[in-house]
C-alpha positions in Angstrom: 44.0 0.6 -92.6 47.2 1.0 -90.4 46.3 4.6 -89.8 42.6 3.5 -88.7 44.0 1.2 -86.2 46.7 3.8 -84.9 43.6 6.4 -84.5 41.6 3.8 -82.5 44.4 2.7 -80.4 45.0 6.8 -79.7 41.4 7.3 -78.9 41.2 4.3 -76.5 44.6 5.6 -74.6 43.0 9.2 -74.6 39.4 8.1 -73.4 41.6 5.7 -70.6 43.6 9.0 -69.4 40.6 11.2 -69.1 38.7 8.7 -67.3 41.4 7.9 -64.7 42.4 11.3 -64.5 39.2 12.1 -63.2 38.9 9.6 -60.9 42.3 11.2 -59.5 40.9 14.8 -59.4 37.5 14.1 -57.7 39.4 12.3 -55.0 41.3 15.5 -53.8 38.1 17.4 -53.9 36.2 19.2 -51.4 33.2 16.6 -50.6 30.2 18.9 -51.5 31.6 19.4 -54.7 32.3 15.9 -55.7 28.7 14.6 -54.4 27.2 17.9 -56.7 29.2 16.6 -59.3 28.6 12.7 -59.3 24.9 13.3 -58.4 24.9 15.4 -61.8 26.5 12.6 -63.8 24.5 9.9 -62.2 21.1 12.1 -63.5 22.8 13.1 -66.8 23.8 9.1 -67.5 20.3 7.5 -66.3 18.2 10.1 -68.3 20.7 9.6 -71.8 20.3 5.9 -71.2 16.3 6.0 -70.5 16.2 8.0 -73.4 18.1 5.6 -75.8 16.3 2.7 -74.6 12.9 4.6 -75.1 13.8 5.5 -78.6 15.0 2.2 -79.1 11.6 0.4 -78.3 9.7 3.4 -80.0 11.2 2.5 -83.3 10.5 -1.1 -82.9 6.8 0.0 -82.8 4.3 -0.3 -85.8 2.1 2.5 -85.1 0.3 2.3 -89.1 -0.5 -1.5 -88.3 -0.2 -2.0 -92.1 3.4 -3.5 -91.9 5.3 -0.6 -92.6 7.6 1.6 -90.0 6.8 5.4 -89.2 8.9 7.6 -87.2 8.0 10.7 -85.6 
């Protein structure tokens, strides 16, 4: 149990370092490169969120009408 807790803390710490380091790297970047990168990240995040939400609601729909859920 202690190993999982330690691993979880290490993963959270590494994620914080990566996100924080990315913010510092972007601040010193060329404005066009920064804008292009942020536009790409925005589009990727939006499409991923949209896909996950659509998949969630599709999984709730009952296409057969007889009470059993099917996936396609």
